[in-house]
Structure formats: structure tokens, C-alpha cells
C-alpha positions as CSV (number, residue, x, y, z in Angstrom):
1,M,5.4,22.6,-65.2
2,G,2.6,20.2,-65.6
3,A,0.8,19.3,-68.8
4,N,-2.4,20.9,-67.6
5,A,-0.7,24.2,-66.8
6,I,0.9,24.2,-70.3
7,L,-2.4,23.5,-72.0
8,K,-4.1,26.3,-70.0
9,L,-1.4,28.8,-70.8
10,R,-1.5,27.8,-74.5
11,S,-5.4,28.1,-74.5
12,V,-5.1,31.7,-73.2
13,G,-2.7,32.8,-75.9
14,F,0.8,32.1,-74.6
15,S,3.2,31.1,-77.4
16,A,5.1,27.8,-77.1
17,E,8.3,29.9,-76.6
18,Q,6.6,31.8,-73.7
19,V,5.4,28.6,-72.2
20,G,8.8,27.1,-72.5
21,A,10.5,30.1,-71.0
22,L,8.1,30.2,-68.1
23,A,8.4,26.4,-67.5
24,E,12.2,26.8,-67.4
25,L,12.1,29.7,-65.0
26,I,9.8,27.9,-62.6
27,D,11.9,24.7,-62.8
28,S,15.1,26.7,-62.0
29,Q,13.4,28.4,-59.1
30,S,11.6,25.4,-57.6
31,A,13.1,23.6,-54.6
32,I,13.4,19.9,-55.0
33,K,13.4,17.3,-52.4
34,P,17.2,17.1,-52.0
35,D,17.3,20.8,-51.6
36,L,14.7,20.8,-48.9
37,E,16.5,17.8,-47.1
38,A,19.8,19.6,-47.2
39,T,18.2,22.8,-45.8
40,E,16.5,20.7,-43.2
41,H,19.8,19.1,-42.1
42,R,21.5,22.5,-41.8
43,L,18.7,23.9,-39.7
44,E,18.9,20.7,-37.4
45,L,22.6,21.4,-37.0
46,K,22.0,25.0,-36.1
47,I,19.3,24.1,-33.7
48,E,21.5,21.7,-32.0
49,G,24.2,24.3,-31.7
50,V,21.7,26.7,-30.1
51,K,20.5,24.1,-27.6
52,T,24.2,23.4,-26.6
53,Q,24.6,27.2,-26.1
54,I,21.4,27.4,-24.0
55,A,22.5,24.5,-21.9
56,G,25.9,26.1,-21.2
57,S,24.2,29.3,-20.4
58,Q,22.0,27.5,-17.9
59,A,24.8,25.9,-16.2
60,T,26.6,29.3,-15.9
61,L,23.5,31.0,-14.6
62,I,22.9,28.3,-11.9
63,R,26.6,28.5,-10.9
64,W,26.4,32.3,-10.5
65,F,23.1,32.0,-8.5
66,V,24.6,29.5,-6.1
67,L,27.8,31.5,-5.6
68,T,25.6,34.7,-5.1
69,A,23.4,32.9,-2.6
70,I,26.5,31.7,-0.6
71,A,28.1,35.2,-0.7
72,S,24.9,36.7,0.5
73,V,24.6,34.3,3.5
74,T,28.2,34.8,4.3
75,I,27.9,38.5,4.2
76,G,24.7,38.4,6.3
77,A,26.5,36.1,8.8
78,A,29.4,38.6,9.0
79,V,27.1,41.5,9.5
80,A,25.1,39.7,12.2
81,G,28.3,38.6,13.9
82,F,29.5,42.3,13.8
83,I,26.2,43.6,15.2
84,F,25.9,41.1,18.0
85,K,29.6,41.7,18.9
86,H,29.3,45.4,19.0
87,I,25.9,45.9,20.4
88,P,25.5,45.6,24.2
């Protein structure tokens, strides 16, 4: 807690003990730069993991799309061959 904040609290009637307790509470709850950097690093790792999962899902989706297209063409050709063979 900054000096200006302490002086302001004292001027509105807070005791030195109250100001000290409040400053201690704020200091214990405040994130400091290393905390934020560690959190940022963990988030970056999680984001990279999600990107990897998305890339894997895209590859699987493309594979299924291609296989479905090939199967559709094959079935269509078989049906057309059957129709042309059995229709006079």
C-alpha cells in the first residue's frame, strides 16, 4: 500500500493497526510480476495443447471427408453400373 493511501486512511480515522492490517491483506492478495508471468506461461502451454488438438482434429476430419467422398463415388459408380446393366 502506498504512502498516499496510508495517509488518506489515517486522515479519515483509521488507526495505525487498521491501516497495517489492511496493507498486509492487500499485499498478500496482490499478484506480483512473477506470479503473472507464471500464469502467462501456464496459459501459453495450455493454448499450445489446444492448438495441437485442433490440428489433429482437422487432420482426422479431412481424412474422413476424403474417405466419405471416395466411398460415395464408388457407391454411385456401382449403382450406375447396376442400373445400366439391368435396364434395357
